[in-house]
N, CA, C and O atoms as a printed pandas DataFrame, in Angstrom:
     atom_number atom_name residue_name chain_id  residue_number  x_coord  y_coord  z_coord
0              1         N          UNK        A               1  -51.877   39.095   25.529
1              2        CA          UNK        A               1  -52.220   38.936   26.935
2              3         C          UNK        A               1  -50.926   39.038   27.736
3              4         O          UNK        A               1  -49.918   38.411   27.408
4              5         N          UNK        A               2  -50.981   39.838   28.787
5              6        CA          UNK        A               2  -49.784   40.012   29.621
6              7         C          UNK        A               2  -49.562   38.779   30.486
7              8         O          UNK        A               2  -50.481   37.992   30.712
8              9         N          UNK        A               3  -48.343   38.621   30.964
9             10        CA          UNK        A               3  -48.040   37.477   31.838
10            11         C          UNK        A               3  -48.827   37.585   33.145
11            12         O          UNK        A               3  -49.168   36.567   33.748
12            13         N          UNK        A               4  -49.114   38.804   33.583
13            14        CA          UNK        A               4  -49.898   39.001   34.805
14            15         C          UNK        A               4  -51.325   38.472   34.613
15            16         O          UNK        A               4  -51.857   37.787   35.487
16            17         N          UNK        A               5  -51.947   38.795   33.459
17            18        CA          UNK        A               5  -53.297   38.297   33.164
18            19         C          UNK        A               5  -53.311   36.778   33.044
19            20         O          UNK        A               5  -54.239   36.119   33.512
20            21         N          UNK        A               6  -52.276   36.229   32.414
21            22        CA          UNK        A               6  -52.199   34.779   32.257
22            23         C          UNK        A               6  -52.084   34.099   33.620
23            24         O          UNK        A               6  -52.715   33.069   33.859
24            25         N          UNK        A               7  -51.284   34.672   34.504
25            26        CA          UNK        A               7  -51.125   34.114   35.844
26            27         C          UNK        A               7  -52.454   34.144   36.598
27            28         O          UNK        A               7  -52.802   33.178   37.276
28            29         N          UNK        A               8  -53.197   35.246   36.485
29            30        CA          UNK        A               8  -54.498   35.343   37.147
30            31         C          UNK        A               8  -55.454   34.274   36.626
31            32         O          UNK        A               8  -56.183   33.662   37.407
32            33         N          UNK        A               9  -55.457   34.045   35.312
33            34        CA          UNK        A               9  -56.341   33.029   34.735
34            35         C          UNK        A               9  -55.956   31.627   35.206
35            36         O          UNK        A               9  -56.825   30.807   35.503
36            37         N          UNK        A              10  -54.662   31.357   35.272
37            38        CA          UNK        A              10  -54.210   30.048   35.742
38            39         C          UNK        A              10  -54.603   29.822   37.197
39            40         O          UNK        A              10  -55.051   28.734   37.561
40            41         N          UNK        A              11  -54.436   30.844   38.024
41            42        CA          UNK        A              11  -54.811   30.722   39.432
42            43         C          UNK        A              11  -56.313   30.511   39.589
43            44         O          UNK        A              11  -56.748   29.706   40.412
44            45         N          UNK        A              12  -57.099   31.230   38.805
45            46        CA          UNK        A              12  -58.552   31.077   38.860
46            47         C          UNK        A              12  -58.959   29.668   38.421
47            48         O          UNK        A              12  -59.817   29.048   39.049
48            49         N          UNK        A              13  -58.352   29.163   37.352
49            50        CA          UNK        A              13  -58.660   27.810   36.878
50            51         C          UNK        A              13  -58.297   26.772   37.936
51            52         O          UNK        A              13  -59.045   25.820   38.158
52            53         N          UNK        A              14  -57.151   26.956   38.585
53            54        CA          UNK        A              14  -56.740   26.015   39.631
54            55         C          UNK        A              14  -57.716   26.051   40.800
55            56         O          UNK        A              14  -58.077   25.006   41.342
56            57         N          UNK        A              15  -58.140   27.240   41.188
57            58        CA          UNK        A              15  -59.089   27.380   42.287
58            59         C          UNK        A              15  -60.423   26.732   41.940
59            60         O          UNK        A              15  -60.970   25.974   42.741
60            61         N          UNK        A              16  -60.948   27.019   40.763
61            62        CA          UNK        A              16  -62.231   26.445   40.359
62            63         C          UNK        A              16  -62.136   24.935   40.190
63            64         O          UNK        A              16  -63.093   24.218   40.484
64            65         N          UNK        A              17  -61.010   24.451   39.726
65            66        CA          UNK        A              17  -60.820   23.015   39.566
66            67         C          UNK        A              17  -60.797   22.277   40.883
67            68         O          UNK        A              17  -61.122   21.090   40.929
68            69         N          UNK        A              18  -60.419   22.951   41.958
69            70        CA          UNK        A              18  -60.341   22.282   43.257
70            71         C          UNK        A              18  -61.654   22.332   44.024
71            72         O          UNK        A              18  -61.807   21.588   44.994
72            73         N          UNK        A              19  -62.598   23.165   43.639
73            74        CA          UNK        A              19  -63.848   23.305   44.391
74            75         C          UNK        A              19  -64.667   22.022   44.468
75            76         O          UNK        A              19  -65.104   21.672   45.565
76            77         N          UNK        A              20  -64.903   21.301   43.378
77            78        CA          UNK        A              20  -65.701   20.078   43.517
78            79         C          UNK        A              20  -65.059   19.060   44.456
79            80         O          UNK        A              20  -65.764   18.384   45.205
80            81         N          UNK        A              21  -63.745   18.944   44.427
81            82        CA          UNK        A              21  -63.061   18.009   45.311
82            83         C          UNK        A              21  -63.262   18.424   46.762
83            84         O          UNK        A              21  -63.555   17.581   47.609
84            85         N          UNK        A              22  -63.110   19.697   47.057
85            86        CA          UNK        A              22  -63.293   20.184   48.421
86            87         C          UNK        A              22  -64.723   19.937   48.885
87            88         O          UNK        A              22  -64.936   19.474   50.005
88            89         N          UNK        A              23  -65.695   20.237   48.047
89            90        CA          UNK        A              23  -67.091   20.041   48.431
90            91         C          UNK        A              23  -67.384   18.565   48.665
91            92         O          UNK        A              23  -68.102   18.217   49.602
92            93         N          UNK        A              24  -66.837   17.698   47.823
93            94        CA          UNK        A              24  -67.080   16.266   47.994
94            95         C          UNK        A              24  -66.489   15.767   49.293
95            96         O          UNK        A              24  -67.108   14.953   49.980
96            97         N          UNK        A              25  -65.303   16.237   49.645
97            98        CA          UNK        A              25  -64.673   15.803   50.891
98            99         C          UNK        A              25  -65.489   16.264   52.090
99           100         O          UNK        A              25  -65.654   15.517   53.054
100          101         N          UNK        A              26  -65.996   17.481   52.037
101          102        CA          UNK        A              26  -66.734   18.022   53.173
102          103         C          UNK        A              26  -68.051   17.280   53.376
103          104         O          UNK        A              26  -68.570   17.232   54.491
104          105         N          UNK        A              27  -68.594   16.701   52.303
105          106        CA          UNK        A              27  -69.886   16.049   52.407
106          107         C          UNK        A              27  -69.780   14.539   52.545
107          108         O          UNK        A              27  -70.803   13.856   52.512
108          109         N          UNK        A              28  -68.584   13.999   52.698
109          110        CA          UNK        A              28  -68.461   12.549   52.785
110          111         C          UNK        A              28  -69.174   12.054   54.037
111          112         O          UNK        A              28  -69.064   12.662   55.101
112          113         N          UNK        A              29  -69.904   10.949   53.908
113          114        CA          UNK        A              29  -70.682   10.458   55.044
114          115         C          UNK        A              29  -69.793    9.897   56.141
115          116         O          UNK        A              29  -68.649    9.513   55.900
116          117         N          UNK        A              30  -70.341    9.857   57.350
117          118        CA          UNK        A              30  -69.624    9.250   58.455
118          119         C          UNK        A              30  -69.554    7.743   58.248
119          120         O          UNK        A              30  -70.260    7.195   57.401
120          121         N          UNK        A              31  -68.719    7.086   59.007
121          122        CA          UNK        A              31  -68.536    5.643   58.881
122          123         C          UNK        A              31  -69.699    4.887   59.519
123          124         O          UNK        A              31  -70.208    3.925   58.942
124          125         N          UNK        A              32  -70.114    5.314   60.693
125          126        CA          UNK        A              32  -71.163    4.599   61.429
126          127         C          UNK        A              32  -72.536    4.887   60.824
127          128         O          UNK        A              32  -72.878    6.044   60.579
128          129         N          UNK        A              33  -73.326    3.833   60.582
129          130        CA          UNK        A              33  -74.671    4.045   60.044
130          131         C          UNK        A              33  -75.534    4.847   61.021
131          132         O          UNK        A              33  -75.498    4.622   62.231
132          133         N          UNK        A              34  -76.305    5.778   60.476
133          134        CA          UNK        A              34  -77.203    6.582   61.308
134          135         C          UNK        A              34  -78.363    5.719   61.789
135          136         O          UNK        A              34  -78.944    4.949   61.025
136          137         N          UNK        A              35  -78.684    5.864   63.064
137          138        CA          UNK        A              35  -79.843    5.184   63.651
138          139         C          UNK        A              35  -80.644    6.264   64.368
139          140         O          UNK        A              35  -80.263    6.687   65.460
140          141         N          UNK        A              36  -81.754    6.720   63.771
141          142        CA          UNK        A              36  -82.518    7.814   64.360
142          143         C          UNK        A              36  -82.831    7.580   65.839
143          144         O          UNK        A              36  -83.345    6.529   66.223
144          145         N          UNK        A              37  -82.515    8.571   66.648
145          146        CA          UNK        A              37  -82.778    8.503   68.080
146          147         C          UNK        A              37  -81.789    7.658   68.865
147          148         O          UNK        A              37  -81.971    7.454   70.066
148          149         N          UNK        A              38  -80.747    7.166   68.212
149          150        CA          UNK        A              38  -79.769    6.294   68.876
150          151         C          UNK        A              38  -78.365    6.695   68.418
151          152         O          UNK        A              38  -77.867    6.201   67.406
152          153         N          UNK        A              39  -77.738    7.591   69.172
153          154        CA          UNK        A              39  -76.445    8.113   68.730
154          155         C          UNK        A              39  -75.283    7.194   69.096
155          156         O          UNK        A              39  -75.370    6.386   70.020
156          157         N          UNK        A              40  -74.203    7.340   68.350
157          158        CA          UNK        A              40  -72.977    6.585   68.624
158          159         C          UNK        A              40  -72.337    7.173   69.877
159          160         O          UNK        A              40  -72.076    8.375   69.937
160          161         N          UNK        A              41  -72.082    6.330   70.876
161          162        CA          UNK        A              41  -71.486    6.772   72.139
162          163         C          UNK        A              41  -70.009    6.424   72.255
163          164         O          UNK        A              41  -69.261    7.110   72.951
164          165         N          UNK        A              42  -69.582    5.347   71.565
165          166        CA          UNK        A              42  -68.165    4.977   71.611
166          167         C          UNK        A              42  -67.823    4.126   70.395
167          168         O          UNK        A              42  -68.705    3.672   69.666
168          169         N          UNK        A              43  -66.534    3.922   70.192
169          170        CA          UNK        A              43  -66.031    3.178   69.041
170          171         C          UNK        A              43  -64.915    2.249   69.465
171          172         O          UNK        A              43  -64.196    2.516   70.428
172          173         N          UNK        A              44  -64.779    1.163   68.743
173          174        CA          UNK        A              44  -63.578    0.338   68.808
174          175         C          UNK        A              44  -63.034    0.283   67.390
175          176         O          UNK        A              44  -63.798    0.211   66.427
176          177         N          UNK        A              45  -61.724    0.317   67.263
177          178        CA          UNK        A              45  -61.084    0.207   65.954
178          179         C          UNK        A              45  -60.194   -1.024   65.991
179          180         O          UNK        A              45  -59.411   -1.211   66.922
180          181         N          UNK        A              46  -60.325   -1.861   64.969
181          182        CA          UNK        A              46  -59.597   -3.127   64.916
182          183         C          UNK        A              46  -58.688   -3.184   63.698
183          184         O          UNK        A              46  -59.031   -2.687   62.626
184          185         N          UNK        A              47  -57.534   -3.792   63.877
185          186        CA          UNK        A              47  -56.660   -4.157   62.767
186          187         C          UNK        A              47  -57.139   -5.537   62.336
187          188         O          UNK        A              47  -56.798   -6.539   62.966
188          189         N          UNK        A              48  -57.924   -5.594   61.269
189          190        CA          UNK        A              48  -58.519   -6.850   60.827
190          191         C          UNK        A              48  -59.940   -6.980   61.332
191          192         O          UNK        A              48  -60.629   -5.982   61.539
192          193         N          UNK        A              49  -60.370   -8.197   61.528
193          194        CA          UNK        A              49  -61.735   -8.480   61.985
194          195         C          UNK        A              49  -61.794   -8.457   63.516
195          196         O          UNK        A              49  -60.817   -8.819   64.172
196          197         N          UNK        A              50  -62.918   -8.038   64.089
197          198        CA          UNK        A              50  -63.038   -7.959   65.551
198          199         C          UNK        A              50  -62.754   -9.280   66.258
199          200         O          UNK        A              50  -62.184   -9.289   67.349
200          201         N          UNK        A              51  -63.147  -10.394   65.646
201          202        CA          UNK        A              51  -62.930  -11.685   66.297
202          203         C          UNK        A              51  -61.446  -12.023   66.453
203          204         O          UNK        A              51  -61.093  -12.905   67.235
204          205         N          UNK        A              52  -60.577  -11.328   65.714
205          206        CA          UNK        A              52  -59.129  -11.530   65.871
206          207         C          UNK        A              52  -58.598  -10.836   67.125
207          208         O          UNK        A              52  -57.487  -11.121   67.572
208          209         N          UNK        A              53  -59.397   -9.920   67.692
209          210        CA          UNK        A              53  -59.038   -9.269   68.950
210          211         C          UNK        A              53  -57.912   -8.254   68.876
211          212         O          UNK        A              53  -57.294   -7.946   69.895
212          213         N          UNK        A              54  -57.632   -7.728   67.688
213          214        CA          UNK        A              54  -56.533   -6.759   67.547
214          215         C          UNK        A              54  -57.082   -5.331   67.658
215          216         O          UNK        A              54  -57.172   -4.603   66.669
216          217         N          UNK        A              55  -57.446   -4.951   68.892
217          218        CA          UNK        A              55  -57.914   -3.584   69.157
218          219         C          UNK        A              55  -56.763   -2.614   68.913
219          220         O          UNK        A              55  -55.616   -2.903   69.254
220          221         N          UNK        A              56  -57.074   -1.470   68.324
221          222        CA          UNK        A              56  -56.050   -0.452   68.116
222          223         C          UNK        A              56  -56.206    0.664   69.137
223          224         O          UNK        A              56  -57.319    1.060   69.483
224          225         N          UNK        A              57  -55.097    1.152   69.602
225          226        CA          UNK        A              57  -55.059    2.293   70.516
226          227         C          UNK        A              57  -54.807    3.522   69.655
227          228         O          UNK        A              57  -53.980    3.468   68.745
228          229         N          UNK        A              58  -55.500    4.635   69.918
229          230        CA          UNK        A              58  -55.289    5.810   69.071
230          231         C          UNK        A              58  -53.867    6.347   69.180
231          232         O          UNK        A              58  -53.231    6.296   70.233
232          233         N          UNK        A              59  -53.394    6.863   68.047
233          234        CA          UNK        A              59  -52.110    7.542   68.016
234          235         C          UNK        A              59  -52.326    8.968   68.501
235          236         O          UNK        A              59  -53.457    9.446   68.576
236          237         N          UNK        A              60  -51.244    9.628   68.824
237          238        CA          UNK        A              60  -51.356   10.990   69.326
238          239         C          UNK        A              60  -51.841   11.908   68.214
239          240         O          UNK        A              60  -51.282   11.923   67.117
240          241         N          UNK        A              61  -52.872   12.663   68.504
241          242        CA          UNK        A              61  -53.433   13.605   67.549
242          243         C          UNK        A              61  -53.759   14.901   68.256
243          244         O          UNK        A              61  -53.381   15.092   69.411
244          245         N          UNK        A              62  -54.463   15.800   67.571
245          246        CA          UNK        A              62  -54.854   17.057   68.212
246          247         C          UNK        A              62  -55.729   16.785   69.435
247          248         O          UNK        A              62  -56.372   15.739   69.526
248          249         N          UNK        A              63  -55.748   17.718   70.356
249          250        CA          UNK        A              63  -56.550   17.559   71.569
250          251         C          UNK        A              63  -58.020   17.330   71.203
251          252         O          UNK        A              63  -58.590   18.042   70.377
252          253         N          UNK        A              64  -58.609   16.326   71.837
253          254        CA          UNK        A              64  -60.013   16.026   71.597
254          255         C          UNK        A              64  -60.271   15.148   70.384
255          256         O          UNK        A              64  -61.422   14.846   70.070
256          257         N          UNK        A              65  -59.201   14.733   69.694
257          258        CA          UNK        A              65  -59.348   13.894   68.508
258          259         C          UNK        A              65  -58.494   12.649   68.681
259          260         O          UNK        A              65  -57.290   12.744   68.918
260          261         N          UNK        A              66  -59.118   11.478   68.563
261          262        CA          UNK        A              66  -58.374   10.219   68.567
262          263         C          UNK        A              66  -58.031    9.885   67.121
263          264         O          UNK        A              66  -58.922    9.775   66.279
264          265         N          UNK        A              67  -56.755    9.727   66.836
265          266        CA          UNK        A              67  -56.287    9.452   65.481
266          267         C          UNK        A              67  -55.760    8.027   65.403
267          268         O          UNK        A              67  -54.912    7.620   66.198
268          269         N          UNK        A              68  -56.269    7.283   64.445
269          270        CA          UNK        A              68  -55.836    5.903   64.226
270          271         C          UNK        A              68  -55.139    5.834   62.872
271          272         O          UNK        A              68  -55.758    6.111   61.844
272          273         N          UNK        A              69  -53.863    5.469   62.860
273          274        CA          UNK        A              69  -53.108    5.329   61.618
274          275         C          UNK        A              69  -53.243    3.888   61.139
275          276         O          UNK        A              69  -52.833    2.957   61.832
276          277         N          UNK        A              70  -53.815    3.709   59.960
277          278        CA          UNK        A              70  -54.199    2.383   59.492
278          279         C          UNK        A              70  -53.461    1.913   58.244
279          280         O          UNK        A              70  -53.647    0.772   57.822
280          281         N          UNK        A              71  -52.648    2.743   57.656
281          282        CA          UNK        A              71  -51.986    2.402   56.398
282          283         C          UNK        A              71  -51.208    1.104   56.440
283          284         O          UNK        A              71  -51.224    0.351   55.466
284          285         N          UNK        A              72  -50.524    0.816   57.546
285          286        CA          UNK        A              72  -49.715   -0.404   57.632
286          287         C          UNK        A              72  -50.559   -1.665   57.540
287          288         O          UNK        A              72  -50.126   -2.650   56.942
288          289         N          UNK        A              73  -51.749   -1.654   58.115
289          290        CA          UNK        A              73  -52.617   -2.838   58.032
290          291         C          UNK        A              73  -52.905   -3.168   56.570
291          292         O          UNK        A              73  -52.826   -4.328   56.166
292          293         N          UNK        A              74  -53.237   -2.152   55.782
293          294        CA          UNK        A              74  -53.542   -2.370   54.368
294          295         C          UNK        A              74  -52.285   -2.755   53.592
295          296         O          UNK        A              74  -52.338   -3.600   52.699
296          297         N          UNK        A              75  -51.158   -2.137   53.931
297          298        CA          UNK        A              75  -49.899   -2.470   53.256
298          299         C          UNK        A              75  -49.515   -3.926   53.474
299          300         O          UNK        A              75  -48.825   -4.519   52.646
300          301         N          UNK        A              76  -49.961   -4.504   54.590
301          302        CA          UNK        A              76  -49.649   -5.900   54.915
302          303         C          UNK        A              76  -50.794   -6.851   54.548
303          304         O          UNK        A              76  -50.810   -8.004   54.978
304          305         N          UNK        A              77  -51.759   -6.355   53.743
305          306        CA          UNK        A              77  -52.820   -7.218   53.230
306          307         C          UNK        A              77  -54.029   -7.377   54.130
307          308         O          UNK        A              77  -54.878   -8.230   53.869
308          309         N          UNK        A              78  -54.131   -6.575   55.190
309          310        CA          UNK        A              78  -55.289   -6.656   56.080
310          311         C          UNK        A              78  -56.208   -5.461   55.829
311          312         O          UNK        A              78  -55.900   -4.582   55.023
312          313         N          UNK        A              79  -57.325   -5.446   56.525
313          314        CA          UNK        A              79  -58.241   -4.310   56.488
314          315         C          UNK        A              79  -58.407   -3.804   57.918
315          316         O          UNK        A              79  -57.791   -4.324   58.849
316          317         N          UNK        A              80  -59.237   -2.797   58.074
317          318        CA          UNK        A              80  -59.581   -2.289   59.406
318          319         C          UNK        A              80  -61.094   -2.399   59.564
319          320         O          UNK        A              80  -61.838   -2.381   58.584
320          321         N          UNK        A              81  -61.532   -2.514   60.807
321          322        CA          UNK        A              81  -62.964   -2.571   61.113
322          323         C          UNK        A              81  -63.256   -1.584   62.232
323          324         O          UNK        A              81  -62.520   -1.503   63.214
324          325         N          UNK        A              82  -64.336   -0.839   62.070
325          326        CA          UNK        A              82  -64.808    0.094   63.094
326          327         C          UNK        A              82  -66.035   -0.536   63.743
327          328         O          UNK        A              82  -66.971   -0.927   63.046
328          329         N          UNK        A              83  -66.039   -0.636   65.058
329          330        CA          UNK        A              83  -67.232   -1.086   65.790
330          331         C          UNK        A              83  -67.896    0.159   66.362
331          332         O          UNK        A              83  -67.333    0.840   67.219
332          333         N          UNK        A              84  -69.089    0.443   65.882
333          334        CA          UNK        A              84  -69.864    1.600   66.320
334          335         C          UNK        A              84  -70.776    1.143   67.455
335          336         O          UNK        A              84  -71.601    0.249   67.266
336          337         N          UNK        A              85  -70.632    1.748   68.628
337          338        CA          UNK        A              85  -71.439    1.375   69.796
338          339         C          UNK        A              85  -72.441    2.495   70.081
339          340         O          UNK        A              85  -72.066    3.647   70.299
340          341         N          UNK        A              86  -73.717    2.128   70.073
341          342        CA          UNK        A              86  -74.799    3.096   70.204
342          343         C          UNK        A              86  -75.289    3.207   71.648
343          344         O          UNK        A              86  -75.033    2.331   72.474
344          345         N          UNK        A              87  -75.994    4.295   71.933
345          346        CA          UNK        A              87  -76.511    4.554   73.281
346          347         C          UNK        A              87  -77.438    3.436   73.751
347          348         O          UNK        A              87  -77.504    3.156   74.948
348          349         N          UNK        A              88  -78.146    2.801   72.840
349          350        CA          UNK        A              88  -79.082    1.725   73.192
350          351         C          UNK        A              88  -78.375    0.432   73.590
351          352         O          UNK        A              88  -79.003   -0.486   74.117
352          353         N          UNK        A              89  -77.072    0.363   73.338
353          354        CA          UNK        A              89  -76.323   -0.868   73.584
354          355         C          UNK        A              89  -76.067   -1.663   72.313
355          356         O          UNK        A              89  -75.275   -2.605   72.313
356          357         N          UNK        A              90  -76.737   -1.283   71.231
357          358        CA          UNK        A              90  -76.514   -1.952   69.944
358          359         C          UNK        A              90  -75.113   -1.624   69.432
359          360         O          UNK        A              90  -74.544   -0.585   69.766
360          361         N          UNK        A              91  -74.573   -2.515   68.626
361          362        CA          UNK        A              91  -73.260   -2.295   68.013
362          363         C          UNK        A              91  -73.312   -2.743   66.560
363          364         O          UNK        A              91  -73.973   -3.725   66.223
364          365         N          UNK        A              92  -72.612   -2.016   65.713
365          366        CA          UNK        A              92  -72.522   -2.349   64.291
366          367         C          UNK        A              92  -71.061   -2.327   63.888
367          368         O          UNK        A              92  -70.354   -1.355   64.158
368          369         N          UNK        A              93  -70.601   -3.395   63.240
369          370        CA          UNK        A              93  -69.235   -3.453   62.728
370          371         C          UNK        A              93  -69.225   -3.007   61.271
371          372         O          UNK        A              93  -70.048   -3.448   60.468
372          373         N          UNK        A              94  -68.280   -2.123   60.942
373          374        CA          UNK        A              94  -68.137   -1.625   59.578
374          375         C          UNK        A              94  -66.714   -1.929   59.124
375          376         O          UNK        A              94  -65.753   -1.344   59.621
376          377         N          UNK        A              95  -66.593   -2.857   58.168
377          378        CA          UNK        A              95  -65.270   -3.185   57.630
378          379         C          UNK        A              95  -64.901   -2.150   56.573
379          380         O          UNK        A              95  -65.682   -1.872   55.663
380          381         N          UNK        A              96  -63.715   -1.590   56.700
381          382        CA          UNK        A              96  -63.222   -0.614   55.731
382          383         C          UNK        A              96  -62.428   -1.376   54.675
383          384         O          UNK        A              96  -61.217   -1.552   54.807
384          385         N          UNK        A              97  -63.113   -1.827   53.632
385          386        CA          UNK        A              97  -62.491   -2.680   52.620
386          387         C          UNK        A              97  -61.507   -1.914   51.746
387          388         O          UNK        A              97  -60.482   -2.457   51.335
388          389         N          UNK        A              98  -61.818   -0.651   51.463
389          390        CA          UNK        A              98  -60.908    0.171   50.669
390          391         C          UNK        A              98  -59.864    0.790   51.586
391          392         O          UNK        A              98  -60.167    1.180   52.713
392          393         N          UNK        A              99  -58.644    0.875   51.098
393          394        CA          UNK        A              99  -57.540    1.371   51.920
394          395         C          UNK        A              99  -57.802    2.788   52.425
395          396         O          UNK        A              99  -58.186    3.678   51.666
396          397         N          UNK        A             100  -57.585    2.970   53.711
397          398        CA          UNK        A             100  -57.581    4.300   54.320
398          399         C          UNK        A             100  -56.277    4.441   55.091
399          400         O          UNK        A             100  -55.761    3.464   55.634
400          401         N          UNK        A             101  -55.760    5.631   55.136
401          402        CA          UNK        A             101  -54.511    5.883   55.860
402          403         C          UNK        A             101  -54.757    6.177   57.331
403          404         O          UNK        A             101  -53.969    5.796   58.196
404          405         N          UNK        A             102  -55.876    6.871   57.603
405          406        CA          UNK        A             102  -56.134    7.290   58.984
406          407         C          UNK        A             102  -57.619    7.499   59.215
407          408         O          UNK        A             102  -58.382    7.800   58.297
408          409         N          UNK        A             103  -58.001    7.330   60.471
409          410        CA          UNK        A             103  -59.354    7.666   60.914
410          411         C          UNK        A             103  -59.221    8.582   62.126
411          412         O          UNK        A             103  -58.331    8.405   62.958
412          413         N          UNK        A             104  -60.108    9.554   62.212
413          414        CA          UNK        A             104  -60.101   10.501   63.328
414          415         C          UNK        A             104  -61.473   10.499   63.986
415          416         O          UNK        A             104  -62.490   10.741   63.336
416          417         N          UNK        A             105  -61.486   10.223   65.284
417          418        CA          UNK        A             105  -62.732   10.176   66.049
418          419         C          UNK        A             105  -62.762   11.337   67.032
419          420         O          UNK        A             105  -61.745   11.687   67.631
420          421         N          UNK        A             106  -63.933   11.925   67.188
421          422        CA          UNK        A             106  -64.085   13.015   68.157
422          423         C          UNK        A             106  -65.487   12.957   68.748
423          424         O          UNK        A             106  -66.387   12.324   68.196
424          425         N          UNK        A             107  -65.651   13.628   69.875
425          426        CA          UNK        A             107  -66.931   13.648   70.583
426          427         C          UNK        A             107  -67.525   15.051   70.484
427          428         O          UNK        A             107  -66.859   16.047   70.769
428          429         N          UNK        A             108  -68.795   15.107   70.072
429          430        CA          UNK        A             108  -69.511   16.380   70.015
430          431         C          UNK        A             108  -69.964   16.769   71.419
431          432         O          UNK        A             108  -69.910   15.957   72.343
432          433         N          UNK        A             109  -70.407   18.005   71.573
433          434        CA          UNK        A             109  -70.911   18.463   72.876
434          435         C          UNK        A             109  -72.106   17.634   73.338
435          436         O          UNK        A             109  -72.338   17.497   74.540
436          437         N          UNK        A             110  -72.858   17.085   72.399
437          438        CA          UNK        A             110  -74.027   16.256   72.727
438          439         C          UNK        A             110  -73.630   14.891   73.284
439          440         O          UNK        A             110  -74.472   14.161   73.807
440          441         N          UNK        A             111  -72.343   14.548   73.171
441          442        CA          UNK        A             111  -71.871   13.237   73.606
442          443         C          UNK        A             111  -71.744   12.244   72.465
443          444         O          UNK        A             111  -71.183   11.161   72.635
444          445         N          UNK        A             112  -72.264   12.613   71.303
445          446        CA          UNK        A             112  -72.173   11.728   70.139
446          447         C          UNK        A             112  -70.731   11.668   69.636
447          448         O          UNK        A             112  -70.039   12.684   69.563
448          449         N          UNK        A             113  -70.296   10.460   69.291
449          450        CA          UNK        A             113  -68.956   10.251   68.748
450          451         C          UNK        A             113  -69.064   10.140   67.232
451          452         O          UNK        A             113  -69.934    9.441   66.712
452          453         N          UNK        A             114  -68.178   10.832   66.533
453          454        CA          UNK        A             114  -68.127   10.743   65.074
454          455         C          UNK        A             114  -66.740   10.284   64.660
455          456         O          UNK        A             114  -65.760   10.516   65.367
456          457         N          UNK        A             115  -66.665    9.629   63.505
457          458        CA          UNK        A             115  -65.373    9.186   62.985
458          459         C          UNK        A             115  -65.353    9.426   61.483
459          460         O          UNK        A             115  -66.324    9.159   60.777
460          461         N          UNK        A             116  -64.234    9.932   61.023
461          462        CA          UNK        A             116  -64.002   10.182   59.596
462          463         C          UNK        A             116  -62.719    9.486   59.206
463          464         O          UNK        A             116  -61.732    9.527   59.940
464          465         N          UNK        A             117  -62.734    8.848   58.055
465          466        CA          UNK        A             117  -61.545    8.137   57.574
466          467         C          UNK        A             117  -61.188    8.646   56.185
467          468         O          UNK        A             117  -62.051    9.016   55.389
468          469         N          UNK        A             118  -59.885    8.650   55.925
469          470        CA          UNK        A             118  -59.424    9.054   54.585
470          471         C          UNK        A             118  -58.175    8.303   54.226
471          472         O          UNK        A             118  -57.628    8.497   53.141
């Protein structure tokens, strides 16, 4: 087998090996629980629990995307909490127990707000 053929096989194996990871990332669910007919209109992000009152301000990110850098909270033994605020006025708090480095929130044309964390 030539070195060129071997290189092609290695590249193909690397590409195929990365496909399941890419597909899993693309299909990861949003943070806010879905409520049929009641979309998320806004979010609050907290360093710790909401009752501690440590609201986070988004860091600078791409236009139209609010980026929250959360790694330091976890490094210091805390967690982060997302408060999902729905059009009906209902709110749901979601504690992110597993460490995440960042969350990115954006608004769709419909007005619905989505947030993804990794």
